[in-house]
C-alpha positions in Angstrom: -25.8 -56.8 34.7 -22.4 -56.7 34.6 -22.5 -58.0 31.2 -24.9 -55.4 30.0 -22.4 -52.8 31.5 -19.6 -54.0 29.8 -21.2 -54.2 26.4 -22.3 -50.6 27.0 -18.8 -49.6 27.7 -17.4 -51.5 24.8 -20.1 -49.5 22.2 -19.2 -46.4 23.9 -15.3 -47.1 23.2 -16.2 -48.2 19.6 -18.5 -44.9 19.1 -15.6 -42.7 20.2 -12.9 -44.5 18.1 -15.1 -43.9 15.0 -15.6 -40.2 15.6 -14.1 -37.7 12.8 -11.8 -35.2 14.2 -10.4 -32.3 11.8 -8.8 -28.8 11.7 -7.6 -26.5 9.5 -5.5 -23.5 10.1 -4.3 -21.1 7.9 -2.9 -17.4 7.4 -3.1 -15.0 4.7 -0.4 -12.1 3.9 0.1 -9.6 1.7 3.1 -9.9 -1.0 4.0 -7.6 -3.8 0.5 -6.1 -3.6 -1.3 -9.4 -3.8 -2.7 -11.7 -1.1 -1.2 -14.9 -0.7 -1.3 -17.9 1.6 1.0 -18.2 4.3 1.5 -21.0 6.9 -1.3 -23.9 6.5 -2.0 -26.7 9.0 -4.5 -29.6 8.1 -5.3 -32.4 10.2 -7.9 -35.2 10.1 -10.8 -35.1 7.5 -10.8 -31.4 6.9 -8.5 -29.8 4.1 -8.2 -26.2 2.6 -7.8 -25.7 -0.9 -6.8 -22.4 -2.8 -8.4 -22.3 -6.5 -7.6 -19.4 -8.8 -8.9 -16.2 -7.0 -12.1 -14.8 -8.3 -11.6 -11.0 -7.2 -8.4 -9.5 -5.8 -8.9 -11.5 -2.6 -7.4 -15.0 -2.2 -9.8 -17.6 -2.6 -10.1 -20.7 0.1 -12.3 -23.7 0.0 -13.0 -26.0 2.6 -13.4 -29.5 2.3 -14.7 -32.0 4.6 -13.5 -35.5 3.6 -15.5 -37.3 6.4 -18.7 -36.5 3.8 -20.8 -35.2 6.7 -20.8 -34.4 10.2 -22.2 -37.1 13.0 -22.5 -36.8 16.7 -19.4 -36.8 18.4 -17.4 -35.5 15.6 -15.5 -32.3 16.3 -13.9 -29.8 13.8 -12.1 -26.6 14.1 -11.3 -23.7 11.6 -8.8 -21.1 12.6 -8.0 -18.3 10.1 -5.6 -15.3 10.4 -5.9 -12.4 7.9 -2.4 -10.6 8.3 -2.2 -6.7 7.4 -3.6 -5.5 4.3 -4.4 -9.2 3.2 -7.9 -10.4 1.8 -9.6 -13.8 1.8 -12.9 -15.0 0.7 -13.6 -18.7 2.0 -16.4 -20.9 1.1 -17.2 -24.6 1.4 -17.1 -27.4 -1.4 -20.6 -28.2 -0.8 -23.4 -27.9 2.1 -22.3 -29.4 5.2 -24.6 -32.1 6.5 -25.1 -32.9 10.4 -26.5 -36.5 10.6 -28.8 -37.7 13.4 -27.0 -39.3 16.5 -28.0 -40.8 19.7 -24.9 -39.9 21.3 -23.4 -36.3 22.0 -23.6 -33.3 19.6 -21.0 -32.5 17.2 -18.7 -29.6 17.6 -17.5 -27.1 15.5 -15.2 -24.2 16.4 -14.3 -21.1 14.2 -11.6 -18.6 14.8 -11.4 -15.7 12.4 -8.2 -12.8 13.3 -8.5 -10.0 10.9 -5.5 -7.6 11.2 -5.4 -3.9 10.3 -6.4 -3.2 7.1 -7.2 -6.8 6.1 -10.6 -8.1 5.0 -12.2 -11.7 5.4 -15.1 -12.7 3.8 -16.8 -16.1 5.5 -19.1 -17.5 3.1 -19.5 -21.0 3.7 -22.5 -22.9 1.8 -25.4 -24.1 3.9 -25.6 -26.2 7.1 -28.3 -28.8 7.1 -29.5 -30.2 10.0 -31.3 -33.8 9.8 -33.9 -35.1 12.2 -32.5 -35.8 15.4 -29.0 -34.2 14.7 -27.2 -32.4 17.3 -24.8 -29.3 16.7 -22.9 -27.3 19.3 -21.0 -24.4 17.3 -19.0 -21.4 18.2 -17.8 -18.7 16.2 -15.1 -16.1 17.7 -14.0 -13.3 15.6 -11.3 -10.7 16.3 -11.1 -7.7 14.2 -8.7 -4.9 14.2 -10.3 -1.2 14.4 -9.4 -1.0 10.4 -10.1 -4.5 9.3 -13.3 -5.4 7.4 -15.6 -8.3 7.5 -18.3 -10.1 5.5 -20.0 -13.1 7.4 -22.9 -15.1 6.0 -24.3 -18.4 7.8 -27.1 -20.3 6.6 -28.8 -23.1 8.5 -31.6 -25.6 7.3 -33.7 -27.8 9.5 -34.4 -30.8 7.1 -34.5 -30.9 3.7 -37.6 -29.9 2.1 -36.9 -30.9 -1.5 -36.7 -34.7 -0.1 -39.6 -34.2 2.0 -37.5 -34.6 5.2 -38.5 -32.8 8.4 -36.2 -32.0 11.4 -38.4 -32.9 14.2 -36.1 -33.3 17.1 -32.7 -32.5 17.7 -30.2 -29.9 19.4 -28.8 -26.7 17.9 -26.5 -24.7 20.2 -25.1 -21.4 18.5 -22.5 -19.1 20.0 -21.0 -16.0 18.2 -18.6 -13.2 19.9 -17.3 -10.5 17.7 -14.4 -8.4 19.2 -13.3 -5.2 17.5 -10.0 -3.7 18.6 -10.1 -6.1 21.5 -13.5 -4.9 22.7 -16.6 -7.1 22.7 -19.3 -5.6 20.4 -21.5 -8.4 19.5 -22.4 -11.5 21.2 -25.5 -13.8 20.7 -26.2 -17.4 21.5 -28.9 -19.3 19.9 -30.5 -22.5 21.4 -33.0 -24.7 19.9 -33.7 -28.0 21.4 -36.3 -30.8 21.8 -39.0 -30.6 19.8 -37.6 -28.5 17.1 -40.5 -28.5 14.5 -42.9 -27.5 17.2 -40.5 -24.3 18.2 -40.2 -23.3 14.2 -43.7 -23.2 13.7 -44.6 -20.6 16.3 -45.0 -17.2 14.9 -42.5 -15.5 17.2 -39.7 -18.1 15.9 -40.1 -18.9 12.5 -43.8 -18.8 11.5 -43.0 -22.2 10.1 -40.1 -21.6 8.0 -37.3 -24.0 7.9 -34.3 -22.0 7.0 -32.6 -19.1 8.8 -29.5 -17.1 8.3 -27.4 -14.2 9.6 -25.3 -12.0 7.7 -22.6 -9.7 9.7 -20.9 -6.6 8.1 -18.3 -4.5 9.6 -17.9 -2.0 9.1 -21.1 -0.9 7.9 -23.8 2.0 8.4 -27.0 3.4 7.4 -26.0 3.2 3.8 -25.8 -0.6 3.5 -29.2 -0.8 5.4 -30.9 1.5 2.9 -29.5 -0.4 0.2 -30.6 -3.6 1.3 -34.1 -2.3 2.5 -34.7 -0.9 -1.2 -34.5 -4.4 -2.5 -37.1 -5.7 -0.1 -39.9 -6.0 -2.6 -37.9 -8.7 -4.5 -37.2 -11.1 -1.1 -38.9 -14.6 -0.9 -38.9 -14.9 2.9 -38.5 -12.4 5.9 -35.5 -10.3 5.9 -34.8 -7.9 8.6 -31.4 -5.7 8.8 -30.0 -3.0 11.2 -26.8 -1.0 11.8 -25.3 -0.1 15.2 -21.7 0.6 16.5 -20.4 0.8 13.2 -21.6 -2.8 11.9 -24.6 -4.3 10.3 -26.4 -7.6 11.2 -29.1 -9.1 8.9 -31.7 -11.7 9.7 -33.2 -14.1 7.2 -36.0 -16.8 7.5 -37.6 -18.5 4.9 -40.0 -21.5 4.2 -37.2 -23.6 2.5 -33.5 -23.5 1.5 -33.8 -22.3 -2.0 -35.8 -19.4 -1.0 -33.3 -18.3 1.7 -30.1 -18.8 -0.4 -31.8 -16.4 -3.0 -32.6 -13.8 -0.4 -28.9 -14.2 0.9 -27.4 -14.0 -2.6 -29.6 -10.5 -3.3 -28.3 -9.0 0.1 -24.8 -10.1 -0.3 -24.8 -8.6 -4.0 -25.9 -5.2 -2.2 -23.1 -5.4 0.0 -20.6 -6.2 -2.4 -21.3 -7.3 -5.9 -18.1 -9.2 -6.5 -18.4 -11.2 -2.8 -20.3 -14.3 -3.9 -18.0 -17.3 -4.8 -18.5 -19.2 -7.8 -19.8 -22.4 -5.9 -22.5 -20.5 -4.7 -23.8 -20.1 -8.1 -23.4 -23.7 -9.3 
């Protein structure tokens, strides 16, 4: 019994020693009428690159040199858009969350957008493999005069590879504060037999891809433009506006259909918003 306990403890230490840890923190600032990067901090397996701008906003691309996310990995991203600056961020590729028999992977995102600043947070898909575990937190702090465009796409298994996410855990917590006041909060939790839960009509009706788009500020005009394009959607899309911001919900049978719907909605919100990497 002692030998088994010691072996388990050694395996646990080995597992911990091989976990990936990465963080990126940077700020954007307005200089001579153009958005520029300010302080940049990188650690571990996360990197950020700033290619040639696609619009008037600064372009940023996150790169995970670990090649994916496994159980026990911990990543964090912090962005501060200083007054008047603008930044559009995406990822170099879809982020893959691999299966684990241990603890969940953790991803923490902090977005601070100051007065008159704009931030577009548009990463490519997050793909969860069978028996993956992910706990994610997104905390957003907007000034009253700041603006935000955020899109997050989550795919449960790779349908193109005939892969299904049957079991696992997905915990997603979002908090949006505007002018220091909490205006939007939600937590999504899926665990256990995820395939069975997604098959239920009240959940996803068999869909394997979901997304949320958050726009601030936004009103009924944004909602009407998106609803006018509803005939072209491949999946289910719903959008509502209240308290000066809008939230769009997406569900589709697979990632390709959902990605197409999200791109159509983003084009209705801001025709120049999509990063080039989304179009490859």
